[in-house]
N, C-alpha and C positions, 0 to 999 in steps of 0.2 A: 184755425180751432176755433168753437164760436168761442164769446165773449163769457156768455153765462151754460150754464150748464145746473138745466133742474130735474133733481128728484126725487122720484113718486114710487112708494112700496103699494100693493096696493095684495091688499089679502080679501075675496067675497065681496066686491063692491064694483060689479058690474051696473049696480043700479047707478051711479053716479060716474061712473068712470068719463064717459062721453064730456060732460059738461067739464068735468074737472081738467079732464083734456085740452078743449075746444079754450078755457080758458089761458094755459096757456101758450096754446098756437097761436092764439088770437093779438100776442101783446105787442103793444107799437113798438119795445126795444124787438128785433126777431131775429135779432144775430143771438140764437141758442140752440142749445139741446135738446130735447127732454128724455132723459132714462126712466124709463118704469118698469120695477120690477116686480114680475109676480110671484109671491109667497107658496104658491104652487095652492092656489084657488079652486075650489069644487064646482064655485058658480060656475057660469059664465064669462067671465073674466079675460082669458085668454086666448079665447077668438076674440073677444072684441079690441084685445091690443095688439091681436096681431093686423088685425083687418086696421087699425088706426094708422099703424106704424108702413100701412101702403099705402096709406093717403099724404104719407105727409114724410119725407125724407129724415127731417130733423128729432126725428123718433125712434130711440133705443132699446130694445129692450130685452129682457133678462130673464129665464124661467127659472122657478124652483122644482126640483123634484119630489122634495118635503118642508113643510111649515119649518121659518127659520126665523119668524121674528122679523120685528120693522128696525130692528139695528142693524141686522144683517143684510137684511134688504137697501137700507140706505148704505152700510157701507159698500154694499156689491156695489152698486149706482155708484159708490164716492169711487173708486178704482176706476171704473172705466171714462170717470169727468174728465175732458179736456181744460173747459171754462176758466179763464180768472176769477169768476164769483161765483158763488154756487148760494142756488137756492133750494126751499124744498118745498113742496105741496102734495098733502095725502089725497088718495083716489075718490076717495068724500070730499072736499071741500074745494073752492075756487078762486080764483084771484083773477082781481079788478083789472082790466086792460090796459092800462097804463102800472101796474105795479113796475116790470123791473124798470123801464121810466122812465121814472119818482128815484126809484133807489137806487139806481148804477149812475143817475145824476151827484145824487147825494154822495156816496163814495167816493166819488170822481172831482169836487169840486172840497172838500173834507178829508184827505189825507189822512189826518191824523185818528184817523176813526178807522176800525176795521171789519163791523158789523152793522148793522141795522136794522130796523126792527120796527116797526108800527100800528096799529091798534087793528081789532079786527069785527067786523058786525059777528053776530051769532046768528044760523037761519034755520030751521026748522027743517025734517024728514022730506016736506017737498019745495024744498030751497026758499019760503017763508019767512022775512026778516025777522026777528023775535023781540026785535023793539029793545035790545037791550045790544053794548057791545063787552066786548072779551074784558076789558078794563073797571065793568061795573065788576065782574062776579071775581075776576083776576088786579084789585087795583095796582094799577103802577106806583112806584117812588117819586115822592117830590126832587128827587135829580134822574131825572130815567137816563138821563147821558153824561157819559165820561168812564171813571171805571166804574163798574160795579162791582165785583167780586165782594165783596162784605156786605151787600145787599142778598142778590143769590146765593148766596150759602144759609138763610132763613129760610126764602122760600124763591118761585119761579113766578115771574111773570109774565112770560116772552111766548110767544103762541110761533110754534114752529114755523106754521106756513108762514109767515111775516121775514122770518129772519130772507136776509140777504148779507152773507161776507162773502170776505174775501180771500181764496184757496189759502194761502200761507196760515190763516188761523185754524186750521186743522192739519198745515205741514206739525207747530207748535204743540196744540194738546190733543192731537191724536182725534180718532173716529167715534164712534156710539159707545158704548161698552154694550158688548151682546148678555152677560151675564144682568144686565139690570133692564125689566121692562118696564113700558106705560113710563115711567120718568126718564127714561133717556137721555131725552131732549136738553133737561134739567138739566143735569151732569156734563152734557155736554160745555152748556152752555157757562156751569162756575168754571169747566180749566181751560175755556177761552176766555174768557173773566180776565183769570188774574195776570194775562202780558198782552190784553187786547181792549181798544175801547169800546164802547158800543154809542149808536145814535138815537135818537128816539122818533120820531115824528108820529103827528097824531092822525094822520090821515087815515082812515081806515084802508087798505088794500088790498084785502081779500076776506073771504067771507066763508063761518068757520061751522060746521054741519054738525048740528046736535039728534044723531037720532035714536032708534030702540035700540042697536048695535055699538053705540058710541063705547069706547071704551070704557068714560068714566062714569057711563053708568052700569056697567055690567063688569067689571071687575075691579069693586070698590076695596076690599077686601086686600087683591094686591096692592091696589095704590098706598096703603096703610104697609104692605112689607116693604113694599121697594121706594119708600120717603124715609123709611126707617134704614136701610141701607146704604140710601146715596148718604145720611145726615153722617152714619159711618163711617163714610168713606171719606169722607171732605176733616173727620175728627183724625182718622189713621195717616189720609194725608198732606195735609197743610198742620205743621206741627204750629206752627210761629202764630196762628190768632192766637190773638189778646182773649184775657182770660173772659171778657163778658160776651164777646159770639161764642166760645167753648162752653160756657155757663147755659144761653141759648141755646145751643144745637143739641147739649144732654137733658136740658129740656123739652123740645121737640121730641125727641127720641124718645122717651115716656110718653105722651101721649101716644105716637103712636102706638107706643108696647100696652096702654091700655084701653084703646080704642079696637085696637084686637083682642082684647080680652085679658090680656096677660099680664094684670094689676101690679103682681108684687116684684117682676119683674122692671114694671113701669115706675111703681113708685122706688123703686131700690135707685134710680136714674134723675127722679125729680127732687130725691133726698141732695142725691151727687150735687145736682147743679145745684142745690141753694147754698151748701157748703164751699162749693167753689166762688159764687158769687157774693157771697161775703169776704172774697177777700177782697174783694176790688166795688168799691160804690161805687162807678161809671156801670158795670151788670147790674147793680137793683134798682139804676134809673130806667135803662133799658126796658123791664119785665117788670119791675118788680111785683107789685103790685098780684098779678097772674101767679106767679114761680111761686111766690111765696105764701099765696092762697090755696096750691095745690101741694106743695109742699107738707108744711104744720098744719091744712085739716083736710086729711087725706079722704073723711068717711064721706067731705062734700060728693055731689058727684061729682068727674070728672070729664069736664066741656071740650070737644074734639077742636080743633086749632087749625084753622089752614097751616100748611107747609108752603 
């Protein structure tokens, strides 16, 4: 069995696919398998995948007869995977040649950590650097390594392309939730972080492509809906959260509903958040100004906050 399994879902990314695949195959750590899942693409993706698979025995392929989404694609790839470590690369992103070498070494030298992630350079449609990194858009926490559960339930700051994890992480936390779209990776990291420790590296080991078909640009409403779903699942699954965290999550749920135009329901959650926060002075200290302003002055415009 290879030491690393790389899962690559693809949906209509024929334009970028070859660069993404070569970024995996040219890794200095060569003991890997690349599992490409074509999610019923309507462009020439499958033809290209088939051709690439003939040129390198490390490539394995799966083809969906209908479009099933990124979560199902990754899960199908994981069911085929045999590596002790698992990584992910979407078919429009690119890994740096030493990514696996660096990250496998990090996990081998630090056995108390089970997942490692890093920074990433943002590139445009033509592959040119956009003069910023992922951490500038989604700032990492001050303590970016260790037990990150209490931070991840508030917001996501981990780019899927940067992750390399021990296989047992998924055995304890489960795979990607197929009922969540576009933020399914965030829910996965939350569940993994409940029992496993994360290790951060500042070195940018991947390039994250933002282009006209990126879901972050085309599915803004969908992101609000699914972030709300994740927050709701957090409250339902983890009933031992401290009051300050529950209040902050209710607050974020209210903001998401307001962003969707459901202001009455949103304001109801904001008020519930405020009442809960008043029972714990530490909760007020965490996000008091924004909470009190939004809760007690609902006529003022609600400014959307990042999840």
